C-alpha positions as CSV (number, residue, x, y, z in Angstrom):
1,V,120.8,88.6,97.4
2,Q,119.8,85.1,96.8
3,L,116.4,83.4,97.0
4,Q,116.5,79.6,96.9
5,A,113.2,77.8,96.3
6,S,112.7,74.2,97.0
7,G,110.1,71.6,97.8
8,G,108.5,71.1,94.5
9,G,107.6,67.6,93.1
10,L,105.0,65.4,91.7
11,V,101.8,64.9,93.7
12,Q,98.4,63.5,93.0
13,A,95.3,65.7,93.0
14,G,94.1,66.4,96.5
15,G,97.6,66.0,97.9
16,S,99.8,68.6,99.6
17,L,103.3,70.1,99.2
18,R,105.2,72.7,101.1
19,L,107.5,75.0,99.2
20,S,110.4,76.8,101.0
21,C,112.2,79.9,100.0
22,A,115.5,80.5,101.8
23,A,116.7,84.1,101.6
24,S,120.3,85.2,102.0
25,G,121.6,88.8,101.7
26,L,118.3,90.2,102.9
27,M,116.2,90.0,106.0
28,S,112.9,88.3,104.9
29,G,111.0,90.0,107.7
30,S,111.9,93.4,106.3
31,Y,110.8,92.7,102.7
32,V,107.6,91.8,101.0
33,M,107.9,88.2,100.1
34,G,105.8,86.6,97.3
35,W,105.2,83.5,95.4
36,F,104.3,83.4,91.8
37,R,103.8,80.6,89.3
38,Q,104.1,80.1,85.6
39,A,102.6,77.3,83.6
40,P,103.7,76.4,80.1
41,G,102.4,78.9,77.5
42,K,101.0,81.2,80.2
43,E,102.2,84.4,81.9
44,R,103.6,84.5,85.3
45,E,100.8,84.9,87.9
46,F,100.6,86.0,91.5
47,V,99.9,83.3,94.0
48,A,100.5,84.7,97.5
49,A,102.5,87.4,99.4
50,I,103.3,88.3,102.9
51,A,103.9,91.9,104.0
52,R,107.0,93.1,105.8
53,I,106.8,93.6,109.5
54,T,103.1,92.9,110.0
55,G,103.0,89.6,108.2
56,R,99.7,90.6,106.5
57,T,99.0,88.1,103.7
58,A,97.3,88.2,100.3
59,Y,96.3,85.4,98.0
60,A,95.1,84.9,94.5
61,D,91.4,83.9,94.3
62,S,92.3,80.6,92.7
63,V,94.3,79.5,95.8
64,K,92.4,81.1,98.7
65,G,91.5,78.5,101.4
66,R,94.0,76.0,100.0
67,F,97.4,77.7,100.1
68,T,99.0,79.4,103.1
69,I,102.1,81.6,103.0
70,S,104.1,82.0,106.2
71,R,107.5,83.3,107.3
72,D,110.1,82.2,109.8
73,N,112.4,85.2,110.4
74,V,114.8,83.2,112.6
75,V,115.8,81.0,109.6
76,N,115.0,83.7,107.1
77,T,112.7,81.5,105.1
78,V,109.3,81.9,103.6
79,Y,107.0,78.9,103.1
80,L,104.0,78.1,100.9
81,Q,101.9,75.3,102.2
82,M,99.7,74.0,99.4
83,N,96.8,71.7,100.2
84,S,94.0,70.2,98.1
85,L,96.2,70.5,95.0
86,K,94.6,70.5,91.6
87,P,96.0,69.7,88.2
88,E,95.6,73.4,87.3
89,D,98.1,74.2,90.0
90,T,100.8,72.6,87.9
91,A,103.5,75.2,87.2
92,V,107.0,76.4,88.0
93,Y,106.7,78.3,91.3
94,Y,109.0,81.2,92.0
95,C,109.7,83.1,95.2
96,A,110.4,86.8,95.0
97,A,111.0,89.9,97.2
98,Y,110.9,93.6,97.2
99,S,111.7,96.3,99.8
100,G,108.3,98.1,100.0
101,S,107.8,100.9,102.5
102,S,104.3,99.9,103.7
103,P,104.0,97.4,106.5
104,F,100.6,96.3,105.1
105,Y,100.6,96.5,101.3
106,T,101.7,93.5,99.2
107,S,102.0,93.9,95.4
108,K,100.6,91.3,93.0
109,V,102.6,92.7,90.1
110,P,105.7,90.7,89.2
111,S,107.6,93.8,87.9
112,E,107.5,95.4,91.4
113,Y,109.5,92.5,92.8
114,G,113.2,93.2,92.4
115,Y,114.6,89.9,93.6
116,W,113.7,86.5,92.2
117,G,114.8,82.9,92.9
118,R,115.0,80.1,90.5
119,G,111.8,78.2,90.2
120,T,110.7,74.8,91.6
121,Q,108.5,72.6,89.5
122,V,105.1,71.5,90.9
123,T,103.2,68.8,89.0
124,V,99.8,67.7,90.1
125,S,98.5,64.6,88.4
126,S,94.8,63.8,88.0
């Protein structure tokens, strides 16, 4: 299983970025797919997740209304559209996956995700 995240970069506050997570070795539609982030000196935190089968989504309060997670099962890729970016969104962003049984539930706990990709850096300047 490999998860390859891309799309990070440097953007000014108020700008947008779209992160992609290409999955191989698993069908992304059959797994819970999540995005997490980790800023320097801080713990890894939940950002967004999309449930298997139903596509039900969940977001951290800090990104609700600004970020959108989506999935394209044809190309086995999960996206994170990030709008109205703020300097506090600066972090390394990671995509992750786990094979949960529920078609509705999405975990916000990093330890429940069994597969992780390498991160992509997002830097938002003020």
